[in-house]
N, C-alpha and C positions, 0 to 999 in steps of 0.2 A: 088305695085299692082300686082296681079297674073292674068294670063289669064283666061277668062271665058269659052272658048271653051275647052271641055274635052280632046281632042287629043293634043292640044297645051299645055294645063295644064300638061298632062302626060310628054311631052318632057321637059317642063320647070322644073318640079319637079325632074325628073330623072337626068337632067343636074346638078341641084343644089346639089342633093344628091351625085352624082359622084364627083363633083369638089370642093365642099365647106363644106359639113356636113358629120359627121360620123354616123348619124342616123336620122330617121324621127323625133324623139322627139327633137333632137338638132335643126333641121331646123325649125320646127314649133315654138319652143320657140324663136329662134333668129329672125324669120320673123313675129312673133305675129300672127300665123295662128292657126285655130281650127283643130287639128289633126283628130278628128272624122268626121268633115265636109269634109275635104280633102279626107279621105279614102272613104267616102260615094260617093263623086263626081266621083272618079276614079273607085270605085266599080260598079257604074252604067254603065261603059263601060268594065266591066269584068277584071279589074286590081286590084291586091291586093299587099300590101307591103310585100316584102321578106326581113327579117332582115339579112339573110345570105349574100345576095349580095347587100343589101342596095339600092334596086331599086323597083319600081312597075313593076310587071311582070304579 
């Protein structure tokens, strides 16, 4: 289960990306998450995925 609050979700996702996954695609596949829905939720608070640093910034 992932957090529903967008700011907590941001922290959760960036922690997972930093510590456990080499890309957003890998994380979404492993956790059975919809990548576009995740990007939309975090986009609503003005964060986008940066492949270069593997984080939402």
